[in-house]
C-alpha positions in Angstrom: 0.1 -0.1 -0.1 1.6 3.2 -1.0 0.7 6.6 0.7 -0.5 9.7 -1.0 1.7 12.6 0.7 1.4 16.4 0.3 4.8 17.2 -1.5 7.2 19.8 -0.7 5.9 23.0 -2.3 8.3 25.9 -1.7 10.7 27.3 1.0 8.0 29.7 2.2 4.8 27.4 1.7 4.3 24.9 4.4 0.6 24.0 4.2 -2.2 24.4 1.9 -6.0 23.6 1.5 -7.4 20.7 -0.6 -9.5 22.6 -3.2 -10.6 19.5 -5.2 -10.1 15.8 -5.4 -9.5 14.7 -9.1 -9.5 11.2 -8.3 -11.9 9.2 -5.8 -11.5 5.8 -4.1 -11.7 3.0 -6.5 -10.4 5.1 -9.5 -7.4 3.8 -11.3 -4.3 6.2 -11.3 -1.1 6.2 -13.2 2.2 7.4 -11.9 2.4 11.1 -12.6 -1.2 11.6 -13.0 -3.0 14.4 -11.1 -4.9 13.3 -7.9 -5.8 16.5 -6.4 -5.5 20.3 -6.4 -4.1 22.2 -3.5 -4.7 25.8 -2.8 -1.8 27.5 -1.0 -1.2 31.2 0.1 0.1 32.1 -3.4 -0.9 29.7 -6.1 -2.8 26.5 -6.7 -0.7 23.3 -7.5 -1.6 19.8 -8.4 -0.7 16.7 -6.3 0.5 14.0 -8.8 0.8 10.3 -8.0 4.1 8.8 -7.3 2.7 5.2 -8.0 0.3 3.5 -10.4 -2.7 1.4 -8.9 -6.1 2.2 -7.4 -7.0 5.0 -5.0 -7.7 2.8 -1.8 -8.9 5.6 0.5 -8.8 9.4 1.0 -8.3 10.6 4.6 -8.8 14.3 3.9 -11.6 16.1 2.3 -11.9 19.2 0.0 -11.7 22.1 2.2 -9.4 20.5 4.9 -6.0 22.1 5.7 -3.0 19.8 5.3 0.8 20.5 5.8 3.7 19.3 3.7 4.4 15.6 4.1 0.9 14.6 5.6 -0.4 11.4 4.3 -3.8 12.4 2.7 -4.7 8.7 1.1 -3.3 5.6 0.0 -3.0 3.7 -3.4 -3.2 0.0 -3.8 -0.5 -0.7 -6.2 -1.8 -4.4 -6.9 -5.6 -3.3 -6.8 -8.2 -3.2 -9.8 -10.4 -0.3 -10.3 -14.2 -0.4 -9.5 -15.8 -2.5 -12.4 -12.7 -4.1 -13.5 -11.9 -7.8 -13.2 -14.3 -10.3 -11.6 -18.1 -9.4 -11.1 -19.4 -8.8 -7.7 -20.9 -12.1 -7.6 -17.6 -13.6 -8.5 -16.0 -11.6 -5.5 -18.6 -13.1 -3.3 -18.2 -16.6 -4.3 -14.4 -16.0 -3.8 -14.6 -14.6 -0.4 -17.1 -17.4 0.7 -14.6 -20.0 -0.6 -12.0 -18.3 1.4 -14.0 -18.6 4.6 -14.9 -21.9 3.8 -11.3 -22.9 3.4 -10.4 -21.2 6.5 -13.0 -23.1 8.6 -12.3 -26.6 7.0 -10.2 -29.2 9.0 -6.4 -28.9 8.1 -4.2 -31.7 7.5 -1.1 -32.2 9.7 0.9 -30.6 7.0 -1.4 -27.7 6.3 -1.6 -27.2 10.1 2.3 -27.1 10.4 2.4 -24.7 7.5 0.0 -22.4 9.2 1.8 -22.5 12.3 5.0 -21.6 10.6 3.5 -18.9 8.7 1.6 -17.5 11.8 5.1 -17.8 13.5 6.8 -15.7 10.8 4.1 -13.1 10.8 4.1 -12.7 14.7 8.0 -12.3 14.7 7.8 -9.7 12.0 5.4 -7.7 14.1 2.3 -8.3 11.9 -0.8 -9.7 13.4 -2.1 -13.1 12.7 -5.1 -12.9 10.3 -7.0 -14.8 7.9 -6.6 -13.7 3.9 -10.2 -12.5 3.8 -9.7 -10.4 6.9 -6.4 -8.9 5.5 -8.0 -8.3 2.2 -11.0 -6.4 3.9 -8.6 -4.3 6.3 -6.7 -3.5 3.0 -9.8 -2.3 1.2 -11.2 -0.2 4.2 -7.6 1.2 5.0 -7.7 -0.2 8.6 -4.8 -1.2 10.8 -5.0 -4.9 11.5 -2.9 -4.3 14.8 -5.8 -2.2 16.1 -8.4 -4.7 15.4 -9.5 -6.8 18.6 -10.2 -10.5 18.1 -12.5 -13.0 19.8 -10.2 -15.8 18.7 -8.6 -17.5 21.8 -5.4 -18.1 19.5 -5.6 -14.2 18.6 -6.0 -14.8 15.0 -8.1 -12.0 13.4 -11.2 -13.0 11.3 -13.2 -11.2 8.7 -15.8 -10.5 11.2 -13.5 -9.0 13.7 -12.5 -6.5 10.9 -16.3 -5.8 10.1 -17.2 -5.4 13.8 -14.1 -2.9 14.4 -15.1 -0.9 11.5 -18.7 -0.5 12.6 -17.5 0.6 16.2 -15.0 3.1 14.7 -17.7 4.7 12.5 -20.2 4.8 15.4 -17.6 6.3 17.8 -16.9 9.0 15.2 -20.5 9.7 14.8 -21.1 10.2 18.6 -18.0 12.3 18.8 -19.2 14.8 16.3 -22.5 14.8 17.7 -21.1 15.7 21.1 -18.8 18.4 19.7 -21.8 19.8 18.1 -24.0 19.7 21.2 -21.2 21.3 23.4 -20.6 24.0 20.9 -22.3 27.4 22.1 -25.3 28.3 20.2 -24.6 31.1 17.7 -26.0 34.5 18.6 -28.7 35.6 16.4 -27.1 38.9 15.6 -29.3 39.3 12.4 -32.5 38.8 14.1 -33.8 36.0 11.8 -33.0 37.7 8.7 -31.6 35.6 5.6 -27.8 35.6 5.4 -25.4 33.4 3.6 -21.8 32.4 5.3 -18.9 31.8 3.0 -15.7 30.3 4.1 -12.9 32.5 2.9 -10.5 30.9 0.6 -6.9 30.5 1.6 -5.7 33.1 -0.8 -8.4 35.6 0.6 -7.3 34.9 4.3 -3.8 35.5 3.1 -4.4 38.7 1.5 -6.4 39.8 4.5 -3.5 39.0 7.0 -0.9 40.7 4.9 -2.8 43.9 4.6 -3.4 44.2 8.1 0.1 43.2 8.9 1.5 45.9 6.6 -0.7 48.7 8.4 0.6 47.4 11.6 4.3 47.0 11.0 4.7 50.2 8.6 4.4 53.8 9.0 2.4 54.1 5.8 1.3 57.5 4.3 -0.2 58.5 1.0 0.6 61.4 -1.1 -1.2 62.6 -4.3 -0.7 64.3 -7.5 -2.5 64.5 -10.8 -1.3 64.2 -14.5 -2.3 65.9 -17.6 -2.6 62.7 -19.9 -2.9 64.9 -23.3 0.6 64.3 -24.3 0.6 60.5 -23.7 -2.8 60.1 -25.3 -1.5 62.0 -28.4 1.6 59.7 -28.7 -0.6 56.6 -28.5 -3.0 58.1 -31.1 -0.2 58.7 -33.6 1.7 55.8 -33.2 -1.1 53.1 -32.3 -1.4 51.5 -35.7 2.3 51.4 -36.5 3.1 50.0 -33.1 0.6 47.2 -33.3 1.7 46.3 -37.0 5.4 46.1 -35.9 5.2 44.3 -32.7 1.7 42.7 -32.6 0.7 44.0 -29.2 -1.3 47.2 -28.3 0.6 50.2 -26.9 -1.1 50.9 -23.7 -0.8 53.1 -20.7 1.1 50.7 -18.4 4.4 50.7 -20.4 4.6 54.6 -20.2 4.0 54.4 -16.3 6.4 51.6 -15.9 9.2 53.6 -17.6 8.4 56.7 -15.8 8.4 54.8 -12.3 11.7 53.3 -13.1 13.2 56.6 -14.1 11.8 58.1 -10.9 13.2 55.3 -8.6 16.7 55.9 -10.1 16.5 59.5 -8.8 14.8 58.5 -5.4 16.4 55.0 -4.7 14.9 54.6 -1.1 11.6 54.0 -2.8 13.2 50.9 -4.3 14.3 49.4 -1.0 13.0 47.5 2.0 13.7 47.4 5.7 15.4 44.4 7.3 15.6 44.9 11.1 18.1 47.8 11.6 19.1 47.9 7.9 18.0 49.4 4.7 18.3 47.1 1.6 18.6 49.4 -1.2 18.0 47.4 -4.4 20.0 48.0 -7.6 17.6 46.2 -9.8 13.9 47.0 -11.0 11.5 44.1 -10.7 8.0 45.8 -11.0 5.1 44.3 -9.5 1.8 44.7 -11.4 -1.3 44.2 -9.4 -3.9 41.9 -11.3 -7.5 41.3 -9.8 -8.8 37.8 -10.2 -11.8 36.0 -9.1 -9.9 34.4 -6.3 -8.4 37.8 -5.2 -5.5 40.1 -5.9 -2.3 38.9 -7.1 1.0 40.8 -8.0 3.0 39.2 -10.8 6.4 40.6 -11.2 8.0 42.0 -14.3 11.7 41.0 -14.1 14.5 43.6 -14.9 11.8 45.9 -16.2 14.5 48.6 -16.8 15.9 46.5 -19.6 12.6 46.0 -21.6 11.4 47.9 -24.4 7.7 49.5 -24.5 6.6 46.6 -26.6 8.2 43.9 -24.2 6.7 45.5 -21.3 3.2 45.6 -22.8 3.5 42.0 -23.9 4.6 40.8 -20.5 1.8 42.8 -18.7 -0.8 40.9 -20.8 1.0 37.4 -20.4 1.2 37.8 -16.7 -2.7 39.1 -16.5 -3.9 36.1 -18.7 -2.0 33.6 -16.5 -3.3 35.3 -13.3 -6.7 35.0 -14.5 -6.3 31.6 -15.7 -4.7 30.6 -12.5 -1.4 29.5 -14.1 0.9 31.8 -12.3 4.0 29.9 -10.8 5.8 30.9 -7.5 8.5 32.5 -9.7 5.9 34.7 -11.2 5.0 36.1 -7.8 8.3 36.0 -5.7 10.4 39.2 -5.2 9.6 42.7 -6.6 11.0 46.0 -5.7 8.1 48.3 -6.4 4.4 47.8 -7.4 2.0 49.5 -9.6 -1.8 49.1 -9.3 -4.4 50.3 -11.5 -7.8 50.9 -10.1 -8.7 53.2 -13.0 -9.6 50.0 -15.0 -12.6 49.6 -12.6 -13.4 53.5 -12.7 -11.7 54.5 -9.5 -11.1 58.3 -9.5 -9.0 58.4 -6.4 -7.8 55.8 -3.8 -5.1 55.0 -1.2 -3.3 51.8 -2.2 -1.9 49.8 0.6 1.9 48.8 0.5 2.8 45.3 -0.7 5.1 44.5 1.9 8.2 44.2 2.4 8.4 47.0 -0.2 8.2 50.5 0.8 6.4 52.2 -2.1 3.4 51.4 -4.3 2.0 53.6 -7.1 -1.7 53.9 -7.6 -3.0 54.9 -11.2 -6.8 56.0 -11.6 -9.4 56.7 -14.2 -8.7 59.3 -16.8 -11.4 62.1 -16.3 -12.0 64.8 -18.6 -12.0 68.1 -16.3 -11.5 71.7 -17.0 -7.9 72.8 -16.5 -6.6 76.3 -16.2 -3.9 76.4 -18.9 -2.9 79.9 -18.0 -4.1 82.8 -16.0 -6.7 83.6 -18.7 -7.8 80.4 -20.5 -9.5 77.1 -19.3 -9.4 74.0 -21.5 -11.0 70.5 -21.1 -8.0 68.0 -20.6 -7.8 64.2 -19.6 -6.6 64.1 -16.3 -5.5 61.3 -14.0 -5.1 61.5 -10.0 -1.9 59.3 -9.0 -1.2 58.2 -5.5 2.0 57.1 -3.8 1.8 55.3 -0.6 5.1 54.8 1.2 6.8 53.7 4.4 7.6 56.9 6.4 10.3 55.0 8.5 12.9 55.4 5.6 11.0 57.7 3.0 10.4 61.3 3.9 7.5 63.4 2.7 10.1 65.4 0.5 11.4 62.5 -1.4 7.7 61.0 -1.7 6.3 64.2 -3.2 9.3 64.7 -5.4 9.0 61.1 -6.6 5.5 61.8 -7.8 6.5 65.2 -9.4 9.0 63.4 -11.3 6.7 60.9 -12.8 4.3 63.8 -13.5 6.9 65.5 -15.4 7.9 62.6 -17.5 4.5 61.8 -18.5 3.5 65.1 -19.5 6.5 65.3 -21.7 6.7 61.5 -22.9 9.7 62.2 -25.2 11.7 62.9 -22.1 11.5 59.1 -21.1 14.0 58.1 -24.1 16.5 60.5 -22.2 16.2 58.4 -19.1 17.2 55.2 -20.6 
């Protein structure tokens, strides 16, 4: 009997929740075939079988929390899938024949062989049991050493296994009932009005815990500015078709903002850092996280070495990571690290917000909806301009207000004169 264990996931992941069983007891499984889907704090992973055979039993249910190394089921490497092999009637006849063979008088030679066999089993620490008892215990996933027997010689028979299974099931049922009765009745805080309780997914729990932790462990402040998007929109309008033809990707706003953020980080490097105890780790690379909303919650895949990528490469990678996030195909490598994060609430219509830091990073830029507003272009004239509010949340422990405000001003200047991005490398 082979064990199904929760495999090693990653250095930072020690447990997960069984999201779905892909196989059930009695199903045949091949080595390398997926058995279950495990939901972790960051991604969903599939548990694959290390053996070929038949699923004997599953000790955990969907929704249960398991740790790395836990045994969550067993595979009978010599078993047959339900419906294979002999019919149920043939199996019953085989079982009856076994029982009859056990109760039939033995010759002196058979008795001697039986005693030898029993002696060998006992010496190995295995209980003395009939073949039908062993078969039934194997099918039910029971430990024969725990099965009491009425046989004066200590031999475990089929009926002993059946009685043990019934008593075990009854005890489990009684325990659940007792636990249910002892639990205090929930307070009717809604006065009988209809409600629905939904268990939070592991990812949602992790998001909630991390956001609360960031607010408790950092001195987070947010500063704001606004950008006249006229120049960027003009560049996009003039180069939209040519860019699409040459690179087979649409020229969006994210590449402009990423380039501007990297240029501003080079001028204000403390926003590209993190705190480790009494030390500041100032990063000399630019791995930019892009917040993506999915049905299971917010994830932040990372664009590696964003400073070395062209506008087209940035646009394509943002699209690829967004599709992987929504299809639940992100890997741990896609999510780990990151030196600064950009989040765009404008795609949902947000006009202004205060983004929460993506710890242990010390800065996050919030983009918002482009809104046409009347703007004073000089002391005498007003014009309707496409305006966007931007927000920078930062950790005041190492970033002062002067640096934070100057950082946003730098981004504003670069985006209102997008050709200047070429001079920033």
